[in-house]
C-alpha positions in Angstrom: -0.3 -12.5 -26.4 1.8 -9.5 -27.5 4.8 -9.8 -29.7 8.0 -10.4 -27.8 6.2 -11.5 -24.6 6.0 -15.0 -23.1 3.6 -16.6 -20.8 4.3 -16.0 -17.1 4.6 -18.9 -14.8 6.0 -19.7 -11.3 9.5 -20.0 -12.6 10.0 -16.8 -14.6 7.8 -14.3 -12.7 9.9 -11.5 -11.1 10.1 -11.3 -7.3 8.7 -8.3 -5.4 9.7 -8.7 -1.8 8.2 -6.6 1.1 10.9 -3.9 1.1 10.4 -3.3 -2.6 6.7 -3.1 -2.2 6.9 -0.6 0.7 9.4 1.6 -1.0 7.3 1.8 -4.1 4.1 2.6 -2.3 5.7 5.2 0.0 7.4 7.0 -2.9 4.6 7.0 -5.4 2.1 9.8 -4.9 -0.6 7.9 -6.7 -0.8 5.3 -4.0 0.0 7.3 -0.8 -2.4 10.2 -1.2 -5.0 10.9 1.4 -7.8 9.7 -0.9 -6.2 6.3 -1.6 -4.2 5.2 1.3 -5.2 2.9 4.2 -8.8 1.6 3.6 -8.9 1.8 -0.2 -5.4 0.3 -0.6 -6.1 -2.6 1.8 -9.4 -3.4 0.1 -7.8 -3.4 -3.3 -4.8 -5.6 -2.2 -6.9 -8.3 -0.5 -6.2 -11.8 -1.8 -9.9 -12.6 -2.1 -10.1 -10.2 -5.0 -6.7 -10.2 -6.7 -6.2 -13.9 -6.8 -9.5 -14.4 -8.5 -9.3 -11.4 -10.9 -5.8 -11.5 -12.4 -5.5 -13.4 -15.6 -3.4 -13.8 -18.8 -0.1 -12.7 -17.2 2.7 -12.2 -19.8 6.2 -10.8 -19.4 9.2 -9.6 -21.4 12.8 -8.9 -20.2 15.0 -6.2 -21.8 18.3 -6.3 -19.9 17.6 -5.6 -16.3 14.1 -4.3 -17.0 11.2 -6.7 -16.7 7.8 -5.7 -18.1 4.8 -7.7 -16.8 1.3 -7.3 -18.2 -2.0 -8.8 -17.2 -5.7 -8.6 -17.5 -7.8 -7.8 -14.5 -11.5 -8.7 -14.3 -13.8 -5.9 -12.9 -15.0 -6.8 -9.5 -18.7 -5.9 -10.0 -19.1 -6.5 -13.8 -17.3 -9.8 -14.3 -18.3 -10.1 -17.9 -17.3 -6.6 -18.9 -14.1 -5.8 -20.8 -10.9 -6.8 -18.9 -8.6 -4.0 -17.7 -5.0 -4.1 -19.0 -2.3 -3.4 -16.3 1.4 -3.0 -16.9 4.1 -3.3 -14.3 7.8 -2.3 -15.0 10.6 -3.1 -12.6 14.3 -3.1 -12.5 15.5 -6.5 -11.4 19.1 -5.4 -10.9 18.2 -2.5 -8.6 15.3 -4.5 -7.1 12.9 -1.6 -7.6 9.4 -1.3 -9.0 9.5 1.6 -11.5 5.9 1.9 -12.4 2.5 0.2 -12.6 -0.4 1.5 -14.6 -3.9 0.5 -15.5 -4.7 1.5 -19.1 -8.5 1.2 -19.2 -9.8 2.3 -15.9 -11.2 5.9 -15.6 -9.4 6.3 -12.2 -6.0 5.0 -13.5 -4.4 8.5 -13.6 -4.5 8.7 -9.8 -3.7 5.1 -9.1 -6.6 2.6 -9.2 -7.5 -0.6 -7.5 -6.6 -2.8 -10.4 -3.0 -1.6 -10.3 -2.8 -2.3 -6.6 -4.4 -5.7 -7.1 -1.9 -6.8 -9.7 1.1 -5.4 -7.7 0.0 -7.3 -4.6 -0.7 -10.4 -6.7 2.9 -10.5 -7.9 4.1 -9.9 -4.3 2.0 -12.9 -3.0 3.4 -15.1 -5.7 6.9 -14.1 -4.7 6.2 -15.1 -1.1 5.0 -18.5 -1.9 7.3 -21.4 -1.2 9.0 -22.9 -4.3 7.6 -26.2 -5.5 8.6 -28.8 -8.1 5.6 -28.2 -10.4 5.4 -25.2 -12.7 2.2 -23.1 -12.5 1.2 -21.2 -15.6 -0.4 -17.8 -15.1 -1.6 -17.4 -18.7 -5.2 -18.4 -18.1 -8.7 -17.0 -17.6 -9.5 -15.6 -14.2 -11.9 -17.2 -11.8 -14.1 -14.1 -11.7 -14.4 -14.0 -15.5 -15.5 -17.7 -15.5 -18.4 -16.9 -13.1 -21.7 -17.7 -14.7 -20.2 -19.4 -17.8 -17.8 -22.3 -17.2 -17.8 -21.7 -13.5 -21.4 -21.9 -12.3 -20.9 -21.2 -8.6 -18.3 -20.7 -5.9 -18.4 -22.3 -2.5 -17.6 -20.2 0.6 -14.4 -22.2 1.2 -13.2 -21.5 -2.3 -13.9 -17.8 -2.0 -11.7 -17.6 1.1 -9.3 -20.4 0.3 -10.6 -22.1 3.4 -8.7 -19.6 5.6 -10.6 -17.4 8.0 -9.8 -13.7 7.8 -9.7 -13.4 11.6 -8.6 -16.0 14.2 -11.3 -17.8 16.1 -11.8 -16.0 19.4 -15.0 -15.9 21.4 -13.7 -13.7 24.2 -15.4 -10.5 22.8 -18.7 -12.4 22.2 -18.7 -13.8 25.7 -18.0 -10.4 27.2 -20.9 -9.0 25.2 -23.3 -11.7 26.5 -22.2 -11.1 30.0 -22.7 -7.3 29.8 -26.0 -7.8 28.1 -27.3 -10.0 30.9 -26.1 -7.4 33.5 -28.1 -4.7 31.7 -31.1 -7.0 31.2 -31.3 -6.4 27.5 -34.5 -7.7 26.0 -34.3 -6.3 22.5 -31.2 -8.2 21.4 -31.8 -11.2 19.2 -28.4 -12.7 19.9 -29.1 -12.9 23.7 -32.6 -14.4 23.1 -31.0 -17.4 21.4 -28.8 -18.3 24.4 -29.8 -21.4 26.4 -30.1 -19.6 29.7 -32.3 -16.7 28.4 -35.7 -16.4 30.3 -38.5 -15.5 28.0 -41.6 -13.5 29.1 -45.0 -15.1 28.8 -45.7 -13.9 25.3 -42.2 -14.7 23.9 -42.4 -18.2 25.4 -45.3 -18.9 23.0 -43.3 -18.2 19.9 -43.0 -21.0 17.4 -39.2 -21.1 17.8 -39.5 -21.4 21.6 -42.2 -24.1 21.4 -40.3 -26.2 18.9 -37.2 -26.1 21.1 -39.3 -26.9 24.2 -41.2 -29.9 22.9 -39.0 -31.3 20.1 -41.7 -33.5 18.7 -41.3 -35.1 15.3 -45.1 -35.5 14.8 -47.0 -32.3 14.1 -50.2 -33.7 15.8 -48.4 -34.6 19.0 -46.7 -31.2 18.9 -50.1 -29.4 18.7 -51.6 -31.6 21.4 -49.0 -30.3 23.9 -49.7 -26.6 23.2 -52.3 -25.1 25.4 -53.2 -21.5 24.7 -55.7 -19.6 26.8 -57.9 -16.8 25.5 -55.6 -14.3 27.3 -52.5 -15.8 25.6 -54.1 -15.5 22.2 -55.1 -11.9 22.9 -51.6 -11.0 24.0 -50.1 -12.6 20.9 -52.4 -10.8 18.6 -51.7 -7.5 20.3 
């Protein structure tokens, strides 16, 4: 920890609300250029990266100015050197003055690590207050991958929240349209219960297992009757 700084936690972290965030991004040329906006910004700001990559958050207040620093774990080289990111904001004016990544080669034009840290603070600001104090001076989850953290489950990677709402309407429309057009080269349609296989496809192992559902291998083989023509068509 640097001299004069203190460990950041849920009680002393500055708040960055939505209007502050929008004003900063709109007025900063590093983050609203054609090369960076939209897709790149949304990818860098996603919670699945920032919440697992930000670590060792420390801060210092000098009057109305609050300086927040952190370490960001690289997304693809999790055991490489951590990137240092510094955010400066005026709490009286409620304005983000600057945010800079000091180690990334793309930092001069606004990089993903700066966006990830900015959005991380914003998400912490939007969280409801609780009685317990959460300390943010700790090693990131990404940095622990392969060492103290041997694996991540799918639910942990997404915080058990689906990125999109569950809606089968598009899928059902696709199946309906596929049946109208009589598609026979789509694997998704082949796995539907009402799909009618041709003679050769009906002899595939998948279809036979679903048809006979025998637990005994010998009984399963007894029920399969293949003619010479069937064998020829399968081999062809």
